[in-house]
C-alpha positions in Angstrom: 104.3 11.7 -30.5 104.1 8.7 -32.7 102.4 7.7 -35.9 102.6 4.7 -38.1 104.3 5.1 -41.4 102.8 3.6 -44.5 105.1 1.1 -46.2 104.9 0.4 -49.9 105.2 -3.5 -50.3 107.2 -4.9 -53.3 106.9 -8.1 -54.9 109.8 -9.8 -53.1 109.5 -12.7 -50.8 108.5 -11.3 -47.5 110.6 -11.7 -44.4 108.0 -13.0 -41.8 110.2 -11.9 -38.9 110.3 -8.3 -40.5 106.9 -8.2 -41.0 106.5 -8.7 -37.1 108.0 -5.2 -36.6 105.9 -2.2 -36.5 107.1 1.2 -37.9 106.5 4.5 -36.0 108.0 7.9 -35.8 109.1 9.5 -32.6 109.3 13.3 -32.4 111.6 14.1 -29.4 110.0 17.0 -27.4 113.5 17.9 -26.0 115.7 18.1 -29.2 112.9 18.5 -31.7 114.3 15.8 -33.7 112.2 12.9 -35.2 113.4 9.2 -35.2 111.9 6.7 -37.4 112.1 3.2 -35.9 111.0 -0.3 -36.1 109.5 -2.1 -32.9 109.0 -5.8 -32.2 106.4 -6.2 -29.6 106.4 -9.6 -27.9 103.7 -11.8 -29.3 102.0 -12.6 -26.0 102.6 -9.1 -24.6 101.0 -8.7 -21.0 101.1 -5.2 -19.5 101.2 -6.9 -16.2 104.9 -8.5 -16.9 108.1 -6.7 -17.3 110.1 -7.0 -20.5 113.7 -6.5 -21.6 114.4 -4.4 -24.6 117.3 -4.7 -27.1 118.4 -1.7 -29.1 120.1 -2.4 -32.4 121.7 0.6 -34.4 122.8 0.2 -38.0 125.7 1.1 -39.7 126.1 4.1 -42.3 125.7 1.8 -45.4 122.2 1.7 -44.9 121.1 5.4 -44.2 117.7 5.7 -45.6 114.3 7.5 -45.5 112.7 3.8 -45.7 112.1 2.9 -42.1 112.3 -0.7 -42.8 116.0 -0.7 -44.3 117.9 -1.5 -41.2 115.8 -4.9 -40.9 116.7 -5.9 -44.3 120.4 -5.1 -44.1 121.3 -8.3 -42.2 120.4 -10.1 -38.9 121.3 -7.4 -36.4 117.8 -6.8 -35.3 115.8 -9.7 -36.5 118.0 -12.3 -34.9 116.3 -11.0 -31.6 112.9 -11.4 -32.8 112.7 -14.7 -34.3 110.2 -17.3 -32.9 113.1 -19.5 -31.5 114.7 -16.5 -29.7 111.6 -15.2 -28.4 110.7 -18.4 -27.0 113.8 -18.4 -24.9 113.9 -14.8 -24.2 110.8 -12.7 -24.7 111.8 -9.0 -25.3 111.1 -5.9 -27.3 113.3 -5.2 -30.1 114.1 -1.6 -31.2 115.7 -0.8 -34.5 115.8 2.9 -35.4 116.4 4.0 -39.0 118.6 7.1 -39.5 118.7 9.0 -42.9 121.9 10.8 -41.9 125.3 10.1 -40.3 124.8 10.3 -36.5 128.4 10.0 -35.4 131.7 10.4 -37.3 135.4 9.8 -36.8 136.0 13.3 -36.1 133.7 13.0 -32.7 130.7 14.9 -34.4 127.5 13.8 -33.1 124.0 14.9 -34.4 120.8 15.3 -32.2 119.6 11.8 -33.5 121.7 10.3 -30.7 120.0 12.2 -27.9 116.6 11.6 -29.4 117.3 8.0 -29.5 118.4 7.9 -26.0 115.1 10.0 -24.8 113.2 7.2 -27.0 114.7 4.5 -25.1 114.8 5.8 -21.6 111.7 7.7 -21.4 109.1 7.3 -24.1 109.0 3.7 -24.6 109.0 2.6 -21.1 106.1 5.1 -20.5 104.1 3.5 -23.4 104.9 -0.2 -22.7 105.8 -2.5 -19.9 109.6 -2.3 -20.3 112.1 -3.0 -17.6 114.4 -0.2 -17.5 117.0 -2.3 -15.7 117.3 -4.7 -18.7 117.8 -2.5 -21.4 120.4 -3.8 -24.0 122.4 -2.1 -26.8 124.2 -3.4 -29.8 125.4 -1.9 -33.1 128.1 -2.2 -35.9 130.3 0.4 -37.4 128.3 3.8 -36.7 125.9 1.9 -34.6 128.6 0.5 -32.3 130.1 4.1 -31.9 126.7 5.4 -31.0 126.5 2.7 -28.3 130.0 3.7 -27.0 128.8 7.4 -26.8 125.7 6.4 -25.2 127.4 4.1 -22.5 129.9 7.1 -22.0 127.5 9.6 -21.4 124.7 7.6 -19.7 126.6 4.5 -17.9 123.5 3.5 -16.1 121.4 3.2 -19.3 122.1 -0.3 -20.5 122.4 -3.6 -18.8 124.9 -4.6 -21.3 126.2 -3.8 -24.8 127.5 -5.7 -27.8 129.9 -3.6 -29.8 130.9 -4.6 -33.2 133.5 -3.3 -35.6 133.7 0.2 -34.0 135.8 2.8 -32.2 136.0 6.1 -30.3 138.2 8.4 -28.6 139.6 6.6 -25.8 139.8 9.7 -23.7 136.1 9.6 -23.4 135.2 6.2 -22.3 136.2 6.4 -18.7 132.6 6.5 -17.4 131.7 3.1 -19.0 134.8 1.2 -17.4 132.3 -1.0 -15.0 129.7 -1.5 -17.6 129.0 -4.9 -19.2 130.6 -5.1 -22.6 131.3 -7.6 -25.3 133.5 -6.4 -28.1 134.2 -7.9 -31.5 136.4 -6.6 -34.1 138.8 -7.8 -36.9 142.5 -7.6 -36.3 142.3 -6.3 -40.2 140.1 -3.4 -39.3 142.5 -0.4 -39.5 140.2 1.8 -37.2 138.4 -0.6 -34.9 141.2 -2.8 -33.9 143.6 -0.2 -32.8 140.8 1.8 -31.5 139.4 -1.0 -29.3 142.9 -1.9 -28.1 143.0 1.8 -26.8 139.6 1.9 -25.2 140.1 -1.4 -23.4 143.4 -0.2 -22.0 141.8 2.8 -20.8 138.9 0.9 -19.2 141.4 -1.2 -17.3 143.1 1.7 -16.1 139.8 3.1 -15.0 139.0 -0.3 -13.0 137.3 -2.4 -15.8 138.1 -6.2 -16.1 138.9 -7.5 -19.4 139.2 -11.2 -20.8 140.6 -11.2 -24.3 140.3 -14.2 -26.9 141.2 -14.5 -30.5 138.8 -16.4 -32.7 139.4 -17.9 -36.1 136.9 -16.9 -38.9 136.8 -20.7 -40.2 135.6 -22.1 -37.0 132.5 -24.2 -37.2 129.4 -23.1 -35.7 129.8 -25.3 -32.7 133.4 -23.8 -32.2 132.0 -20.4 -32.0 129.1 -21.3 -29.6 131.9 -23.2 -27.4 134.2 -20.2 -27.5 131.3 -17.8 -26.7 130.2 -19.8 -23.8 133.6 -20.2 -22.3 134.1 -16.6 -22.5 130.7 -15.7 -21.2 131.5 -17.7 -18.1 134.6 -15.5 -17.2 134.0 -13.1 -14.2 135.3 -10.0 -16.0 132.7 -7.2 -17.0 134.4 -6.8 -20.5 134.9 -9.6 -23.0 137.0 -8.7 -25.9 137.1 -10.9 -28.9 138.9 -10.6 -32.1 138.8 -12.1 -35.6 141.9 -12.8 -37.5 142.9 -10.5 -40.3 142.0 -12.6 -43.1 138.7 -13.3 -41.8 137.2 -9.9 -41.6 134.4 -10.8 -43.7 132.9 -13.1 -41.2 131.7 -9.6 -39.3 129.5 -8.8 -42.2 128.0 -12.5 -42.4 127.0 -12.6 -38.9 125.7 -9.1 -38.1 
């Protein structure tokens, strides 16, 4: 089930990209859980074409009843919906909004996660012309942890995932050893850095191939692009990038 949500506009300058997202509620018939979400539909959407979908899941700092909150936190979702990005890669962009913590460091998981999977895997592809072989996931902190759990439980769900500042129990990640992953953490993150070191070690044991590269937070934009392109060209299915401890703040600036 789906219904539009009325959004009260304030007097702040409107973010034109944010305004191109539509707001809905998905009532998952399997779990009974409702998930509020923002959806960007390609401007020239053609039902006769198949489109990729990018799923962005926010961190715990923006838990809210206001559906648009995740879009206003940073660039996580909106970066994929800009005119420039859409001109290169037409895609649906999905940004759920959670009002409660979905996963935590104790391994607890609410039904919001399964409801999100059902939204992505079943409901949206039944309503729109979405290529289920080109569904991508990304998230930071709590959202990244959700992406890890989804990759582990449903290793065929995503074509690739970008995992930022997150971690999970390394004993549970074996099923995603062959998945396409790009990982970014700060060496100063007391949870994510050792957590991802343990995860990548486990993935290597289970047949995954990993290329690691250390980045400096004071790189110019061109240096980041050059490093990213070099790393993307590697044949390994997992790219693991770290930022120096003193540069942890760059994660927040770029997410």
